[in-house]
BARODO-48261 format. One record per residue (C-alpha): residue in one letter; x, y, z. Coordinates in steps of 0.001 Angstrom, whole numbers, plus 524288, in hexadecimal, padded with zeros to 5 digits. Example, Ala and Ser with C-alpha at 12.3 -4.5 7.8 and 13.67 -1.06 7.14 Angstrom:
% residues 2
A8300C7EE6C81E78/S835667FBDC81BE4/
This chain:
% residues 487
M9A9FADC54AC71CD/D9A346DB8A5C75C8/C9A4E3DB000C69CE/F9AC19DB88AC5FF6/S9BA90DBA94C6243/R9C0E2DC688C5C3B/N9C87DDBD5BC5320/N9BBFDDB6FAC4E52/V9B590DC411C4BD5/T9C189DC8C6C446C/F9C1ABDBC23C3C71/L9B355DBDC2C38A8/I9B53CDCC17C3544/R9C0F5DC90CC2CB3/A9B99DDBDBAC2652/K9AE32DC6B7C2336/L9B79ADD0FEC1E1E/S9BE55DC70CC1553/A9B14DDC24BC0FF0/W9AD32DD053C0D23/C9BA18DD320C0671/L9B8E4DC710BFDD0/Q9AB28DCB0DBFA10/E9AF6CDD8FCBF704/K9BC47DD430BF0D1/V9C502DDCC3BF919/G9D10FDD97BC00D6/V9D1F7DD8A7C0F9A/G9DC9CDE1E8C13FC/L9E0D3DE54FC21B7/N9DAAEDF2D3C214A/L9CD79DEDD8C1C7B/S9CD6CDE2EFC267A/T9D0E1DEC2DC3195/G9C682DF5E3C2D43/F9BC46DEB2BC2CC7/L9BFCEDE69CC3A6F/M9BEBFDF48DC3F7B/Q9B157DF5CCC3945/V9ACD3DE91CC3F8F/K9B1EADEDB2C4CD2/M9AAA7DFA87C4B3C/L99DF6DF359C481A/R99FADDEA35C5398/D9A28ADF591C5CD6/A9969ADFCD8C57D1/W98D95DF13DC59E7/T99368DEE59C6743/L99143DFC82C6B13/A98364DFC9AC65AA/I97FBCDF049C6D4A/E98572DF5D3C79C9/T97ED6E030BC77C7/L97164DFD0FC75BA/S97393DF4C3C81E3/W976E1E00CCC8A14/I96AF0E07F3C84EF/E96201DFCD0C88B8/L96890DFA06C95BB/Q96925E07F0C9AF3/R95FEDE0F8DC91F0/L96B32E1823C8DAF/G96A90E2193C8261/E97085E1CC8C75C4/R97C82E25AFC75B2/L97FA2E23BEC840C/A97E93E14F8C827F/L98737E1536C7654/N991B3E1D4AC7D2A/R99163E1464C8903/A99266E081BC80BF/A99D9EE0DA6C7895/K9A51EE1123C84DF/Q9A24BE03E1C8AF1/L9A6A7DFC79C7EBF/R9B1F8E05E9C7C0A/I9AD77E0803C6E21/K9B2ACE14D3C68B4/D9B1E0E12EEC5A03/P9A8C9E1DE9C5540/K9A42BE158DC49CC/A9A027E0A83C52E2/I99965E1405C5C27/G9927EE1AA9C50C6/L98D97E0DC4C4B3B/A9894FE0938C58C4/H981CCE15E2C5A72/R97AB2E13B0C4D98/L97784E0591C510A/V97257E095BC5E6E/T96AA5E153CC59CC/E963EBE0E4AC4E87/T960E8E024EC56BA/L95B26E0AB4C619C/R9535DE1289C57AA/K94C06E062BC538F/K94CF5DFEAFC6057/N93E7BDFB69C61DD/Y93D65DF63AC53F2/I94A0ADEE84C5561/D94567DE899C6240/F93853DE53FC5BF6/L93F19DDDA3C50FF/I9481FDD6A1C5A83/N93D11DD2C1C6399/S9352EDCDEDC57E9/A94089DC4E4C5473/L94322DC0C8C6288/A93513DBD8BC6676/P9318DDB7E5C7012/R93E31DBD29C75D7/S94153DCBC0C75D6/L94D1BDD496C74EE/N94CD1DD6B2C83A7/D9507DDC85FC85A1/F95E66DCB6BC8144/K969CEDD241C87C4/L96D19DE061C846F/G97830DDD28C7B06/P970C2DD39AC7232/R964C9DDC67C7321/A96C7FDE821C6E2A/F972D3DDFEAC637E/L9659ADDAEEC5EC8/R96078DE8CEC5D86/L96C5DDED1BC55C4/Y96B8EDE0CEC4D70/V95D45DE330C49E7/H95FAADF159C4662/E96B49DEE26C3DCB/T964B9DE2AFC36F1/N9560ADE530C3631/M9573FDF3A8C334F/M96333DF433C2A88/D96717DEF16C1D0D/E96D0DDE19CC1AC0/P967ADDDBA9C274F/L96C48DCD98C2525/E97A6FDD0EBC2264/K97AA9DDAE4C2D4E/A973FEDD197C36EF/A97EE1DC78EC35B6/R98958DD1D3C3805/I98237DD777C43BF/A97FF0DCA15C49C4/R98E91DC757C4910/M99141DD4A6C4EDC/G987F9DD1E4C5A25/R98E85DC4F0C5D12/S99BFBDCB26C5D4E/I99765DD5D0C66B0/L98E38DCEA7C6FE9/G9934DDC0C8C6E6A/W98C97DB462C69BE/R986AEDB113C76F2/E98086DBE64C78C3/L97A76DBE56C6B30/N97735DAFE1C6A9D/D96972DB20DC6FC2/V96601DBBE0C652C/E96CDBDB577C597D/E960DCDADBDC558B/V95873DB9E8C5473/L961B7DC1D3C4BC3/G95D16DBB54C3F39/K94EE9DBB8FC438E/I94F8BDCA4CC456C/L95380DCC02C3731/S947A4DC474C327E/I93D88DCC9EC39CD/N93390DD36BC312E/P9310BDE07AC3803/D923DFDE273C3143/S91EF2DD570C3660/A92449DD81CC43F7/L91D1EDE544C4482/K90FF4DDF7AC40BC/G905B8DDFF2C4B64/L90BAEDEB78C52B8/D9034FDF76FC5578/E90681E044AC4EC9/V90DC9E0A7BC5A2C/E916AEDFEA7C5BDB/K91933DFDB2C4D49/V91C19E0C40C4BCA/G9250AE0B96C5795/L92CD8E0070C5195/L92D8AE061DC43E7/T9316FE13BFC4886/Y939D3E0EA1C53D3/H93292E151CC5F17/P92C8BE0FB3C6BA0/P91DAFE0DC3C6AC6/W91ACDE1790C759E/F921C2E222FC6DD9/V91A60E1EBCC6168/K90D82E2042C68D4/Y91246E2D1EC6E88/C915AFE3284C6115/F90893E2E29C5B71/R901ADE3604C6619/L90ABEE41C1C64F7/L90BDFE4325C5635/G90106E3AEEC5047/R9037BE2E18C494D/Q9088EE32F5C3C16/E91177E3D7EC4184/A91640E3425C4C18/L91A05E2A09C41D7/R921F4E343FC3A7D/F92889E3886C470D/L92B8DE2AA0C4B95/E93152E26BBC3E76/K93A23E32BCC3DFD/A93DB5E3214C4C64/T944DCE2551C49B9/E94E72E2C0BC409B/I95A88E338FC4489/P95779E4200C423C/P9604EE4A88C39DD/T96CC8E4FD2C3FEA/Y96D10E5E5BC42A2/V97863E6723C4662/R97886E74B7C4C1F/L983A2E7D6DC4762/N98AC6E8449C526E/T98BFCE92BEC4F46/L99403E94DBC5BA4/K99F53E8F39C53C9/A99D9DE966AC46CA/P99348E9C5BC3DC8/E98980E9259C38CE/E98E37E9308C2AA4/T99C32E903AC2EFE/L997D5E84CCC375B/H98FCCE7F1CC2C49/K99B51E7FF3C22F7/K9A4D4E7988C2C86/I99B6EE6E68C2F37/E9989FE6C33C20C7/D9A757E6BCDC1E4A/E9A719E5F13C261C/K99D83E5930C1C44/V991BAE5B93C24F6/V985ACE600BC1D77/L97BACE67E4C2543/E96E60E6D89C21F5/K9690FE7975C2936/V95CA5E7825C3150/Q9561BE849FC2CE2/Q94D81E8735C38C0/L958E9E86DAC426A/K964CEE8F99C43FF/H9708FE868DC43D9/T96B1FE78D1C41BD/Y96ECEE7019C3635/R96AB8E6296C31F0/L97580E58F4C2EA1/V9747DE54BDC206A/Q98126E4D23C1EE8/S98E12E4AEEC25D3/K99A24E4327C2225/K99CFEE4037C306B/T99638E3FDAC3D9B/L99387E4DF0C4199/T99995E4C4FC4F08/R9A66CE4873C4881/T9A791E54E7C409D/E9B103E5FCBC4401/S9A5A8E6961C43A7/F99EDBE61EDC4E87/R9AB4CE6155C56AC/Q9ACC5E7017C553F/G99EBBE726AC599C/L99A35E7834C4CBF/F98D50E70EEC4DEF/Y984EEE696BC578E/L97D00E5D42C5455/Q96F8BE61D8C588F/D961FEE5DCAC543D/K959A2E67E8C4D44/A94F80E679BC582C/S959AAE6A78C6295/C95EE0E7600C5A9E/L950EFE7B05C597A/A94F2AE7AC0C6848/A95B63E8314C6A3B/E956E4E8CF6C6015/I94951E8DA7C6614/S94FF4E90BBC7309/D95617E9CA2C6C6C/P96066E9FCDC76C5/K964E5EADFBC7676/V972F2EB292C76D4/G9774DEB619C84A1/T96C2EEAF2FC8BD0/T96C12EA45DC960C/V96768E96E7C91B3/F9650BE8A60C995E/D96644E7E23C910C/V95FFAE7344C9914/C9630EE6515C959B/A96DFFE6AA6C8D4D/A9771CE5F3FC8A77/P97CC5E5B42C8129/G97D4FE696BC7C9E/A97597E6B4AC6FF9/K96CC0E75C2C75CC/T9775AE7C8AC7DAA/T98093E7DEEC722D/Y975CEE8301C6931/L970ECE8C9EC736B/A97EC6E91DEC74FB/Q97FC8E931DC6637/L97301E9AADC654B/M977B3EA35AC708E/E984B9EA596C698C/N98BADEA0C7C75CD/R986DFEACBCC7D59/G97ED8EAADBC89A2/E97DF5E9F5FC9310/I978FEE917EC91A9/I9779BE8891C9D76/S97635E7A7AC990A/V96FDCE70E1CA258/D9703EE620ECA177/Y96F1FE571CCAB63/S9797BE4E3CCA556/K98809E500ECA7EA/R98AEEE4718C9C69/R9829CE4F42C9332/I98844E5C05C984B/K995ABE5695C9504/V9910FE5544C86E4/W98B12E62EFC87CA/K9984BE6892C8B9E/G99EDCE622CC7FF9/E9946DE671DC7695/T9943CE7525C7BA7/E9A302E759DC7A96/R9A2D8E7011C6CBA/M99884E79DAC686E/G99F52E85ABC6E79/T9949DE889BC7876/K999F3E9288C8247/I98E2AE96ECC8A31/A988CEE8A1AC8FCA/S98ACBE8459C9D60/P9861DE76BFCA175/I97EEFE72D9CADE0/V97C9AE6499CB161/T96F8DE63BBCB860/D96216E5D6BCB785/A95870E66D1CB113/R94D2CE601CCB80D/K951A4E679FCC411/P953F7E7640CC600/L96028E7A92CBEB5/P96BDFE7F55CC6B1/L96B14E8CEACC082/N968BCE9A78CC624/L96583EA1A6CB988/L95AC2EA24DCAF78/A95C0EEA001CA0EC/D956EBEA75FC9532/L954F3E9A31C8EB2/V95370E8C88C9461/I953C2E80F8C8B13/L94F32E73ACC8FCA/D9513BE677FC8790/P94DCAE5D37C91DB/P94F7CE4E76C916E/C9447EE488DC8960/T94020E3BBDC8365/S94703E3F5BC7697/T93B64E3A79C6EAF/G93F64E43F3C63FC/T94D09E3E49C627F/F94A9FE2FBAC60D8/G95167E308AC539C/K95E1BE3476C5A57/T95C57E2D5FC6751/P9550CE20C1C642E/D95899E1A91C713C/A95005E2492C784F/K94312E1F6AC730E/W944FDE1203C7927/R947D1E17B1C869F/L93B6FE1FE3C8706/T92DA5E1C87C8B63/K92132E24A4C8C10/R924A9E27BFC9A26/S931ABE2D85C95E5/I92A86E391DC8FDD/L923BAE3CCEC9C90/G9303DE3AE0CA447/M937A0E440CC9B4A/A92C96E4E0FC9B62/K92D6BE4EA1CAA3A/I93C21E5159CA9B0/Q93A2BE5B98C9F0A/G92FA6E624ACA727/E938C9E6323CB2D7/M943B8E68C4CAA85/I93BA4E7345CA3CF/E93673E7797CB118/H9443FE7A3ACB5F2/C9482EE80D1CA933/A93D08E8A8ECAAF7/E94321E8F58CB798/Y94F78E93ACCB07C/T948EBE9AF0CA53D/K94935EA9D7CA603/E93CDBEB1E0CA451/G93C45EB4CDC95CD/G94505EA90DC9362/F94252E9C7BC8C0D/L94158E8E11C8F44/V942FDE8482C83E4/Y93EB5E7663C859E/S941F6E6BBAC7BBA/T94284E5CE9C7AA8/C945B6E52E4C7030/S9390FE4BBFC7352/I92C3AE4BD3C6BC6/T92360E488BC775D/V9197AE52ABC7C21/E91BCBE4EC0C8A55/E929F5E534FC899E/N92729E5F58C816E/E91A32E6695C80C1/M91525E60F9C8D9E/V92191E6509C94EE/V9201BE72CEC8F71/E91173E7323C9282/R91376E6F54CA0B4/F91E94E7901CA201/L91668E8457C9CA5/K90B40E8143CA604/L91499E820BCB18A/H91BF2E8DE4CAC3D/P912B4E9818CA699/E91E34EA18BCA5FC/F92322E99BCC9A3A/Q91CDAE99BEC8CD9/L91FB9E92A6C802A/V925CDE9AADC754E/D927F3E9717C6719/A93348E8DB2C6527/V93A47E9340C5944/P94031E9055C4F9A/R934D7E877DC4C3A/I937E8E7AFDC44DA/G92FDDE7134C4CA9/L92160E6E8CC4E81/P9193FE755FC590B/G918AEE6EF4C6665/L90D14E666CC6A2B/R90246E68DAC7446/G900A9E76CCC6F4F/L90EB0E7AD7C7249/I910DCE7F9AC646C/K91C29E88ABC6809/C92472E7CACC6B0E/Q92AF4E74CBC604D/R92B5CE6650C5D41/L93499E5FB5C53A2/Y93390E51CCC4E68/P93D4EE4943C46E5/H933B0E4631C3BE5/I93078E548FC3995/H93C78E5C68C3D57/E9477EE527FC3AF8/C94D40E53EBC4886/N94B06E4EEAC5643/G93D5AE4F86C5BE8/F93D51E5BB0C6474/F93535E6531C6C7A/V9387AE731DC707A/A93106E7D83C7814/K93538E8B64C7B79/L92F8FE924FC875A/M9314CEA048C8C02/K930D2EA481C9A43/E928BEEB0CBC9AF7/K92D44EBC66CA2E7/A925BCEBED9CAF78/
């Protein structure tokens, strides 16, 4: 620390503790004092980790989870409470990043946020989120300012100290005056202006506003019960015995919505035993639309981390063969852990790039392709993604998706099926990819994607399905099912 020694910090903490105890008329014992110090250390670790994570994201355009893991390893922070709090701080700050930056730049004018180093820049963003958008801003602001000084040092924060109070006095309504509608909607719904314009064109103004407002929120949590382990009623009972309350999604076979849980689902014994998989409703729908038959051969392309593979194996009752393809060795490592946890016995992984011909000498009864996409349907869960994208990103992804579906067609048997899905809402990555593919491959035709819980596809492709967060309470999603006719 630059200007705070550990002794000084401890002195201030103990002084604050003593003042609190006098106010509350309680004694200061060793246990209470130690517990308070541990809590302060946890908070400091969490903020240090959050600052470092945001810096990594901005420096290398990393995804939120990858940046958090890297920062935790770099800082040697292992406390799950500190990591959990850091994750919340980072996620919520990224979710509202454009609005936060707008407020900061309004306070800094004529300077801007980009005039500062990564550390102070990240701290300012966290500070604004935790003061302007939370309760008790004044009391919290003082605590956070002290926290920032202890982490970054007086010298590093000296340049931004003067603006901390000014940020608190900003009137957002006044700051937003004079902006055009697209800019204002983008700031108030936390989306980039280009995406607001895109949604206006795609959905119409009123529907787009409903979508954009809902897309900011984290969607409900869904789990898929794993009947490879036990009958569904038995699984449900075991999970509920751990104080987890689930509600059945009626249109789907084994999917439940989380109503309440006393602990994080991934820390339950049921999760460790593979009794359920955390899987969005839309993803479960895609697997059920695929309808894999017992004893058949299935290619799962872009398979990691394993949600589709493990559900396909479940629907096939672990009888048949699944070949799971993914380009990432790191993701296939996760896939292996998940297939083992879920009791999947019929799947084999291949690490290869699906944009090129697959190293396979057989055909499949069913090929499922869930290619990389812009993830415009999952901004609620992955808020960092929306700030990395531009309008050009959509066309770039559509090109990759077109290459992948072309290769998948080569490995589909006559009379077999090809299922294409993305977690994007753009037509370029969905209906237009399917349209181009059908023009080049008249041997394929669209068939009804059932069960049907979404809206019909756009551009006349009504046999496809679209799902939206504001309508279906899940990720935005697209799925199409095609059959290869026999010669």
